[in-house]
C-alpha positions in Angstrom: 0.0 0.0 0.0 1.2 3.5 -0.9 0.6 6.8 0.9 -0.7 9.7 -1.3 0.3 13.1 0.1 -0.8 15.3 -2.8 -2.7 18.4 -2.2 -5.8 17.0 -3.8 -5.8 14.0 -1.5 -5.4 16.3 1.6 -8.3 18.4 0.4 -10.4 15.3 -0.1 -9.6 14.2 3.5 -10.5 17.6 4.9 -13.7 17.7 2.9 -14.7 14.4 4.3 -14.2 15.8 7.8 -15.5 19.3 7.1 -18.6 19.0 9.3 -16.4 18.0 12.3 -13.9 20.8 11.6 -16.6 23.4 11.2 -18.4 22.2 14.3 -15.2 22.3 16.3 -14.3 25.8 15.1 -17.8 27.1 15.8 -17.9 25.5 19.2 -14.6 27.0 20.1 -15.7 30.3 18.8 -18.8 30.2 20.9 -16.9 29.1 24.0 -14.3 31.8 23.6 -17.1 34.4 23.0 -18.8 33.3 26.3 -15.5 33.3 28.1 -14.5 36.8 26.7 -18.0 38.2 27.6 -17.4 37.0 31.2 -14.2 38.9 31.5 -14.5 42.4 33.0 -13.6 45.5 31.0 -10.3 47.2 31.9 -9.6 50.9 31.2 -6.1 52.3 30.8 -5.1 55.8 32.0 -1.7 57.2 30.9 0.4 60.1 32.0 3.5 61.3 30.1 6.3 63.4 31.5 10.0 64.3 31.0 12.7 64.4 33.7 13.8 67.9 34.6 17.5 68.8 34.8 19.0 68.7 38.3 20.7 72.0 37.5 17.4 73.7 38.1 18.0 73.1 41.8 21.7 74.1 41.6 22.5 77.0 43.9 25.2 78.3 41.6 22.5 79.1 39.1 21.3 81.8 41.5 24.6 83.7 41.4 26.8 85.0 38.7 27.6 81.9 36.7 28.4 81.4 33.0 27.7 77.7 33.1 24.9 76.5 30.8 21.6 75.8 32.4 19.6 72.8 31.1 15.9 72.5 31.5 15.4 68.9 30.5 17.2 66.0 32.1 19.3 63.3 30.4 19.1 59.5 30.2 20.5 59.2 33.8 17.7 61.5 35.1 15.1 59.4 33.1 16.5 56.2 34.7 16.3 57.8 38.1 12.6 58.6 37.6 12.0 55.1 36.2 13.6 53.5 39.3 11.4 55.6 41.5 8.2 54.9 39.6 8.7 51.1 39.6 10.1 50.8 43.1 8.6 48.6 45.8 8.3 51.8 47.8 6.0 53.3 45.2 3.9 50.1 44.8 3.4 49.8 48.5 2.4 53.5 48.8 -0.2 53.3 46.0 -1.7 50.1 47.4 -2.1 51.7 50.8 -3.2 55.1 49.4 -6.1 53.7 47.4 -6.9 50.8 49.7 -6.3 48.3 46.9 -6.5 45.3 49.1 -10.2 45.8 49.3 -10.5 46.7 45.7 -8.7 43.6 44.6 -10.3 41.5 47.3 -7.0 40.4 48.9 -6.0 39.6 52.5 -3.6 42.3 53.8 -2.9 40.4 57.0 -0.9 37.5 55.4 2.4 37.6 53.5 0.8 35.5 50.8 -2.0 38.0 50.4 0.5 40.9 50.4 2.6 39.2 47.7 -0.4 38.3 45.6 -1.7 41.9 45.9 1.6 43.3 44.6 1.8 40.9 41.7 -1.8 41.6 40.7 -1.2 45.4 40.8 2.1 45.2 38.9 0.2 43.4 36.1 -1.9 46.5 35.7 0.8 49.1 36.5 3.4 49.8 33.8 6.1 52.3 33.1 8.1 52.5 29.9 10.7 54.8 28.5 9.8 56.2 25.1 12.3 56.6 22.3 11.9 60.4 22.7 13.2 60.3 26.3 9.9 60.6 28.0 8.4 58.3 30.7 5.0 56.8 30.0 3.2 55.7 33.1 0.0 53.6 32.5 -2.5 52.1 34.9 -5.3 49.7 34.0 -8.3 49.0 36.2 -11.9 48.1 36.0 -12.7 51.5 37.4 -11.6 54.2 34.9 -11.7 57.0 37.5 -9.5 55.0 39.8 -7.0 54.2 37.0 -6.6 57.9 36.2 -6.3 58.8 39.9 -3.6 56.2 40.5 -1.6 57.2 37.5 -1.7 60.9 38.5 -0.9 60.1 42.1 2.1 57.9 41.0 3.5 60.8 38.9 3.0 63.3 41.7 4.6 61.0 44.2 7.5 60.3 41.8 8.2 64.1 41.6 8.0 64.5 45.4 10.5 61.7 46.0 12.9 63.0 43.3 12.7 66.4 44.8 13.3 65.0 48.3 16.5 63.2 47.0 17.8 66.6 45.9 16.6 68.3 49.1 18.4 65.7 51.3 21.6 66.2 49.4 21.3 70.0 49.7 20.6 69.7 53.4 23.7 67.6 54.0 25.8 70.1 52.0 24.1 72.9 54.0 25.1 71.3 57.3 28.6 70.8 56.0 28.8 74.5 55.1 27.4 75.5 58.5 30.1 73.5 60.3 32.7 75.0 58.1 31.5 78.5 59.0 31.6 77.6 62.7 35.1 76.4 62.4 36.2 79.5 60.5 34.6 81.7 63.2 36.5 79.8 65.9 39.7 80.2 64.1 39.0 83.9 63.6 38.3 84.4 67.3 41.6 82.7 68.2 43.5 84.9 65.8 41.7 88.0 66.9 42.7 87.2 70.5 46.3 86.7 69.4 46.3 90.0 67.6 44.9 91.8 70.6 47.5 90.1 73.0 50.4 90.9 70.7 49.5 94.6 70.4 48.9 94.9 74.1 52.0 93.0 75.3 54.5 94.7 72.9 52.8 98.1 72.5 52.1 97.5 68.8 49.7 100.0 67.4 50.2 100.4 63.7 53.2 98.9 61.9 53.9 101.6 59.3 53.5 104.5 61.7 55.7 102.9 64.4 58.3 101.9 61.9 58.5 105.4 60.6 58.8 106.9 64.1 61.6 104.5 65.0 63.4 105.3 61.7 63.1 109.0 62.2 64.5 108.7 65.8 67.4 106.5 64.6 68.3 108.9 61.8 68.1 111.9 64.1 70.3 110.1 66.7 72.9 109.2 64.1 72.9 112.7 62.8 73.2 114.2 66.3 76.1 111.8 67.1 77.9 112.8 64.0 77.4 116.5 64.8 78.6 116.0 68.4 81.7 114.1 67.2 82.5 116.9 64.7 82.2 119.6 67.4 84.3 117.6 69.8 87.0 117.1 67.2 86.8 120.8 66.4 87.1 122.0 70.0 89.8 119.5 70.8 92.2 121.7 68.8 92.0 124.5 71.3 93.2 124.0 74.8 90.9 126.8 76.0 87.9 124.9 74.7 88.6 121.8 76.8 85.2 121.9 78.5 83.4 122.1 75.2 85.4 119.2 73.9 84.4 117.1 77.0 80.7 118.2 76.6 80.4 117.2 73.0 82.3 113.9 73.5 79.7 113.2 76.2 77.0 114.1 73.7 78.6 111.8 71.2 78.7 108.9 73.7 75.1 109.6 74.7 73.9 109.5 71.2 75.9 106.4 70.5 74.1 104.7 73.4 70.8 106.0 72.2 71.6 104.5 68.7 72.3 101.1 70.3 69.0 101.2 72.2 67.0 102.3 69.2 68.6 99.6 67.1 67.7 97.0 69.7 64.1 98.3 69.9 63.8 98.3 66.1 65.1 94.7 66.0 62.7 93.7 68.7 59.9 95.6 67.0 60.5 94.0 63.7 60.5 90.6 65.3 57.1 91.2 67.0 55.6 93.1 64.1 56.5 90.3 61.6 54.7 87.9 64.0 51.7 90.3 64.2 51.6 90.7 60.4 51.6 86.9 60.0 48.7 86.6 62.4 46.9 89.4 60.7 47.4 87.8 57.3 46.1 84.5 58.7 43.1 86.4 60.1 42.5 88.1 56.7 42.6 84.7 54.9 40.3 83.1 57.4 37.9 86.1 57.0 38.0 85.8 53.2 37.4 82.1 53.4 34.6 82.6 55.8 32.9 85.1 53.5 33.2 82.7 50.6 31.7 79.8 52.6 28.9 82.1 54.0 28.0 83.1 50.4 27.8 79.5 49.3 25.8 78.7 52.4 23.4 81.6 51.6 23.0 80.5 48.0 22.4 76.9 49.1 19.9 77.9 51.8 18.1 80.0 49.1 18.0 77.0 46.8 16.9 74.7 49.6 14.0 77.0 50.5 13.0 77.5 46.9 10.7 75.1 45.1 11.9 73.4 41.9 10.4 71.0 39.5 11.7 67.5 39.0 9.5 66.6 36.0 8.0 68.4 33.0 4.4 67.2 32.5 3.3 66.5 28.9 0.0 64.7 29.5 -1.9 64.3 32.7 -3.9 61.0 33.0 -7.5 61.6 32.2 -10.5 59.3 32.8 -10.5 56.8 29.8 -13.7 56.5 27.9 -12.9 53.3 26.0 -11.8 49.9 27.4 -8.3 48.8 26.8 -9.0 45.1 27.2 -10.2 42.5 26.7 -10.2 42.6 22.8 -13.1 40.2 22.5 -13.3 40.1 18.7 -9.5 39.4 18.6 -9.9 36.7 21.2 -12.7 35.0 19.3 -10.9 35.2 15.9 -7.6 33.9 17.3 -9.4 31.1 19.2 -11.2 30.0 16.0 -8.0 30.2 14.0 -6.1 28.1 16.5 -9.0 25.6 16.7 -9.1 25.4 12.9 -5.4 24.7 12.6 -5.6 22.2 15.4 -8.6 20.5 13.8 -6.9 20.2 10.4 -3.8 18.9 12.0 -5.8 16.4 14.1 -7.8 15.2 11.1 -4.6 14.6 9.0 -3.0 12.7 11.8 -6.0 10.5 12.3 -6.2 9.8 8.5 -2.5 9.0 8.4 -2.8 6.7 11.4 -5.8 4.9 9.8 -3.8 4.4 6.6 -0.9 2.8 8.4 -3.3 0.4 10.1 -5.0 -0.5 6.8 
């Protein structure tokens, strides 16, 4: 016996089984129609938004800065929003916010019920990144108003969390700046005490003035010594002027002693004044640094107290008017097509089996 697998023979086999095939396809179509009609309608609400650039919360943007300011965030900012939207923290918040345990008829007191609740909700809660760099957040539910409310609340909560991340970072920086300012003030207080002590102990008033006074006295003493020496030398030529010679030699000796004292005072003064100038310079640097840190603290405090956006809203979720699923006609057609293919395959297999037995 030979097996004929021509197209004509296959058509003949199928025609002999056509009633069975048609009845099977119709029966499956009716069953799928009944099944699809029993399924509840789901409505999808979508909200679309872009990430905002973190530079909008940068305190340096409040001052004089030539750095470019970006309005829209990049791929990293989009990933950050996506992580927030799809986080377990967000899922738990939305479930509690809208009392979804009751809505989904799940037990909130058991771990199994909590796990099942989250899995059911995740099946209706989707977030995708579009090719244009936007985030599309969609929620499906049997209640269209609830779907829109959940989508909008998720977006609002996402922005609040993103803002809080930035605010927490700013607060830590602000505390660091405040500690820095406190340290600078302590250093300045110590330096100020040192300046006051040096001036009081060594009778230091004003460096340039006192240096000029000492220089003038030294120059005058040197000149007076030279003049006394010249007079003493002149009078020493005359025996009758012996008293004058002694007097001017005494003047010369006195001025010489004065010069030594002045030079000692100047050396001591220069030593103390250099120390004072070093402390004053350190105080000036600490004061400048404190001013810079205070300005940064002021800008950061202004930025911390000022509101900023973390997202740019494109579309708010509105109450959907048309169901998103189930696609009943598609379900019926696919079921009938699958049943037709399965019926044809089954018929051919039965025919082939019977031929082998014959």
